C-alpha positions as a Python dict, from the first residue, in 0.01 Angstrom:
ca = {
    (1, 'M'): (0, 0, 0),
    (2, 'R'): (122, 76, 352),
    (3, 'K'): (-12, 376, 532),
    (4, 'L'): (242, 625, 652),
    (5, 'P'): (269, 659, 1028),
    (6, 'K'): (112, 957, 1198),
    (7, 'P'): (353, 1224, 1313),
    (8, 'T'): (484, 1184, 1665),
    (9, 'E'): (437, 1460, 1921),
    (10, 'Q'): (803, 1555, 1877),
    (11, 'E'): (763, 1581, 1498),
    (12, 'I'): (452, 1795, 1540),
    (13, 'N'): (645, 2027, 1773),
    (14, 'E'): (943, 2040, 1535),
    (15, 'G'): (727, 2129, 1235),
    (16, 'P'): (825, 2051, 876),
    (17, 'Q'): (1103, 1795, 846),
    (18, 'A'): (1437, 1812, 669),
    (19, 'V'): (1639, 1518, 538),
    (20, 'S'): (2014, 1506, 484),
    (21, 'F'): (2200, 1330, 206),
    (22, 'Q'): (2541, 1339, 40),
    (23, 'I'): (2663, 1356, -317),
    (24, 'A'): (3005, 1265, -448),
    (25, 'N'): (3238, 1555, -519),
    (26, 'G'): (3550, 1404, -671),
    (27, 'N'): (3707, 1194, -395),
    (28, 'A'): (3506, 1375, -126),
    (29, 'R'): (3142, 1381, -20),
    (30, 'Q'): (2929, 1695, -9),
    (31, 'D'): (2662, 1727, 260),
    (32, 'C'): (2321, 1840, 143),
    (33, 'I'): (1995, 1907, 325),
    (34, 'L'): (1644, 1912, 181),
    (35, 'Q'): (1379, 2111, 368),
    (36, 'T'): (1028, 1973, 313),
    (37, 'R'): (677, 2054, 427),
    (38, 'F'): (611, 1696, 545),
    (39, 'P'): (534, 1634, 912),
    (40, 'T'): (735, 1308, 941),
    (41, 'K'): (1092, 1211, 857),
    (42, 'M'): (965, 901, 676),
    (43, 'Q'): (745, 1106, 443),
    (44, 'A'): (1030, 1349, 376),
    (45, 'H'): (1271, 1062, 304),
    (46, 'K'): (1026, 892, 66),
    (47, 'Y'): (981, 1223, -115),
    (48, 'L'): (1359, 1259, -153),
    (49, 'L'): (1391, 907, -294),
    (50, 'A'): (1095, 949, -530),
    (51, 'N'): (1247, 1267, -672),
    (52, 'W'): (1615, 1175, -640),
    (53, 'P'): (1724, 1263, -998),
    (54, 'T'): (1581, 1614, -963),
    (55, 'F'): (1740, 1679, -623),
    (56, 'E'): (2073, 1533, -726),
    (57, 'K'): (2079, 1767, -1028),
    (58, 'M'): (1980, 2064, -810),
    (59, 'A'): (2257, 1979, -563),
    (60, 'R'): (2518, 1939, -838),
    (61, 'D'): (2412, 2270, -995),
    (62, 'A'): (2443, 2441, -655),
    (63, 'L'): (2785, 2283, -605),
    (64, 'A'): (2901, 2407, -945),
    (65, 'A'): (2768, 2756, -868),
    (66, 'G'): (2936, 2754, -528),
    (67, 'T'): (2617, 2817, -331),
    (68, 'I'): (2722, 2631, -17),
    (69, 'E'): (2603, 2762, 320),
    (70, 'G'): (2782, 2649, 632),
    (71, 'G'): (2949, 2362, 448),
    (72, 'R'): (2613, 2228, 321),
    (73, 'I'): (2406, 2264, 11),
    (74, 'K'): (2057, 2366, 117),
    (75, 'L'): (1764, 2270, -102),
    (76, 'A'): (1390, 2328, -69),
    (77, 'M'): (1095, 2110, -165),
    (78, 'I'): (984, 2139, -530),
}
């Protein structure tokens, strides 16, 4: 198994990473952002992919409830 790269100086300065994704909303796309506690974008992205069904459901539930902030659905790490 590959080791994950160490955080860059910029990532350390930025702190925990967030990853963006989109879900389909009829004929449109809805922007979503997932805030994680991971120090690198790669780790945050792998976490999103590993838990995709859960985050997709959370995003769809938020969309149905209308909890959109600034045009985006904001989610936090589970």
